[in-house]
C-alpha positions as CSV (number, residue, x, y, z in Angstrom):
1,M,-202.6,95.2,294.0
2,I,-204.2,97.1,291.1
3,Q,-202.9,96.1,287.7
4,Y,-202.9,98.6,284.8
5,T,-202.6,97.7,281.2
6,A,-199.5,98.6,279.2
7,A,-201.9,100.7,277.0
8,E,-203.1,102.7,279.9
9,I,-199.6,103.4,281.1
10,S,-198.4,104.2,277.6
11,G,-201.4,106.6,277.1
12,L,-200.6,108.5,280.2
13,Y,-196.9,108.8,279.2
14,K,-198.0,110.1,275.8
15,K,-200.3,112.7,277.4
16,F,-197.4,113.8,279.7
17,K,-195.1,114.2,276.7
18,Q,-197.8,116.4,275.1
19,G,-197.7,118.7,278.1
20,D,-200.2,117.3,280.6
21,D,-198.5,117.4,284.0
22,R,-201.4,115.6,285.6
23,A,-200.7,112.6,283.4
24,F,-197.2,112.3,285.0
25,E,-198.8,112.6,288.4
26,E,-201.2,109.8,287.5
27,L,-198.3,107.7,286.2
28,Y,-196.5,108.2,289.5
29,N,-199.6,107.4,291.5
30,R,-200.2,104.2,289.6
31,L,-196.6,102.9,289.5
32,S,-194.6,104.3,292.4
33,S,-195.8,102.1,295.2
34,G,-195.0,98.8,293.4
35,L,-191.7,100.2,292.3
36,Y,-190.9,101.5,295.8
37,N,-191.8,98.1,297.4
38,Y,-189.6,96.4,294.9
39,C,-186.6,98.6,295.7
40,V,-187.1,98.2,299.4
41,R,-187.1,94.5,299.1
42,L,-184.1,94.5,296.8
43,L,-182.1,97.0,298.7
44,G,-183.4,96.4,302.2
45,D,-183.3,100.1,303.0
46,W,-186.3,102.4,302.5
47,H,-184.1,105.5,302.4
48,Y,-182.1,104.2,299.4
49,A,-185.3,102.9,297.9
50,E,-186.8,106.4,298.0
51,D,-183.7,107.8,296.3
52,V,-183.9,105.2,293.6
53,L,-187.6,105.9,293.1
54,V,-187.0,109.7,292.7
55,E,-184.1,109.0,290.3
56,T,-186.2,106.6,288.2
57,F,-189.1,109.0,287.8
58,A,-186.7,111.8,287.1
59,K,-185.3,109.8,284.2
60,L,-188.8,109.1,283.0
61,A,-189.7,112.8,283.0
62,N,-186.6,113.5,281.0
63,S,-186.9,110.5,278.6
64,K,-188.0,110.4,275.0
65,L,-189.3,106.8,274.9
66,D,-191.2,105.1,272.1
67,E,-194.8,104.9,273.3
68,R,-195.1,101.4,271.9
69,G,-192.6,99.9,274.4
70,N,-193.4,98.5,277.8
71,L,-193.0,101.5,280.0
72,K,-193.5,99.6,283.3
73,A,-190.6,97.2,282.3
74,W,-188.5,100.2,281.4
75,L,-189.1,101.8,284.8
76,Y,-188.2,98.6,286.6
77,R,-185.1,98.2,284.5
78,V,-184.0,101.8,285.4
79,A,-184.7,101.1,289.1
80,T,-182.8,97.7,288.9
81,N,-179.8,99.4,287.3
82,A,-179.8,102.0,290.1
83,C,-180.0,99.2,292.7
84,Y,-177.0,97.5,291.0
85,T,-175.1,100.8,291.4
86,F,-176.1,100.8,295.0
87,F,-174.9,97.2,295.4
88,R,-171.5,98.1,293.9
89,K,-171.1,101.0,296.3
90,K,-172.4,99.2,299.4
91,K,-171.5,95.5,299.7
92,T,-172.6,95.1,303.3
93,E,-176.0,93.7,303.9
94,S,-175.7,92.9,307.5
95,K,-176.7,96.5,308.4
96,L,-180.0,95.8,306.8
97,F,-180.7,92.8,309.0
98,E,-179.7,94.7,312.2
99,Q,-182.0,97.6,311.3
100,Q,-184.9,95.3,310.6
101,L,-184.2,93.4,313.8
102,S,-184.3,96.5,315.9
103,S,-187.6,97.6,314.4
104,V,-189.1,94.1,314.8
105,L,-188.2,94.2,318.5
106,S,-190.2,97.3,319.0
107,N,-193.3,95.8,317.3
108,P,-193.0,92.0,317.0
109,G,-196.3,91.1,315.1
110,P,-196.4,87.6,313.6
111,D,-196.6,88.8,310.0
112,F,-193.8,91.2,310.5
113,V,-191.6,88.5,312.0
114,K,-192.4,86.2,309.0
115,E,-191.6,89.0,306.6
116,L,-188.3,89.7,308.4
117,R,-187.4,86.0,308.1
118,M,-188.2,86.0,304.4
119,Q,-186.1,89.2,303.9
120,K,-183.2,87.6,305.7
121,L,-183.4,84.5,303.4
122,L,-183.7,86.7,300.3
123,S,-180.7,88.7,301.4
124,E,-178.7,85.5,301.4
125,L,-179.4,84.8,297.7
126,P,-177.1,86.1,295.1
127,E,-178.3,89.4,293.5
128,Y,-179.2,87.8,290.2
129,Q,-181.5,85.2,291.9
130,R,-183.0,87.6,294.4
131,I,-184.1,90.0,291.7
132,V,-186.0,87.5,289.7
133,V,-187.7,86.0,292.9
134,I,-188.7,89.5,294.1
135,L,-190.1,90.5,290.7
136,K,-192.0,87.3,290.3
137,F,-193.5,86.9,293.7
138,Y,-193.7,90.4,295.1
139,E,-194.3,92.3,291.9
140,Q,-196.3,89.5,290.2
141,M,-194.5,90.0,286.9
142,T,-194.5,87.4,284.2
143,Y,-191.3,85.7,283.2
144,Q,-191.4,87.7,280.0
145,D,-191.7,91.0,281.9
146,I,-188.8,90.0,284.1
147,S,-186.8,89.2,281.0
148,D,-187.6,92.7,279.6
149,V,-186.7,94.4,282.9
150,L,-183.4,92.6,283.2
151,C,-182.6,92.6,279.5
152,C,-181.7,89.0,279.5
153,P,-183.1,85.9,277.7
154,L,-186.3,84.2,279.0
155,G,-184.4,81.0,279.6
156,T,-181.9,82.9,281.9
157,V,-184.8,84.2,284.0
158,K,-186.3,80.7,284.3
159,S,-182.9,79.3,285.3
160,R,-182.2,82.0,287.9
161,M,-185.7,81.5,289.3
162,H,-185.2,77.7,289.5
163,Q,-181.8,78.1,291.2
164,G,-183.1,80.8,293.6
165,L,-186.1,78.8,294.7
166,K,-184.0,75.7,295.1
167,K,-181.6,77.6,297.3
168,L,-184.5,79.2,299.4
169,R,-186.0,75.7,300.0
170,S,-182.7,74.4,301.2
171,M,-182.2,77.4,303.5
172,V,-185.7,76.9,305.0
173,K,-185.0,73.2,305.5
174,E,-181.7,74.1,307.2
175,Q,-183.5,76.5,309.6
176,E,-186.1,73.9,310.5
177,S,-183.5,71.3,311.4
């Protein structure tokens, strides 16, 4: 995964706000795949993840942000809030597992089965734990970045991570028994 500095991202945003449409396209190209993957993992549905991605970048296009802030964290916060809205509307996660199971049966590669198992375990975590685990391990964010995305104290992020990993370990041990 290619990492871009906050200064590069901020510079592109500034160019876009000055009228350079190609800068917005470049922002989208650099940030959309990571943001999309995050939303798919969080929501478990690529259709909704696409909707959240479009909504997030639309908000970016219409925003008037301070260029000194962490734009990537802001985007993830907007996407996370959109996912929370989705969770409030749709409380059933069993559909996700059934959809993934049907797709794995048509192409049961070992990596895909492993990823499906991990998705199932992640879907069993409470939202607040699942989000920090996904941001840390799938999006390679620092604890401070996660704190910025979720607008919560650093200690809260660490606590949620600890609880989430503890719960995941126990679920894995349960399955192996």
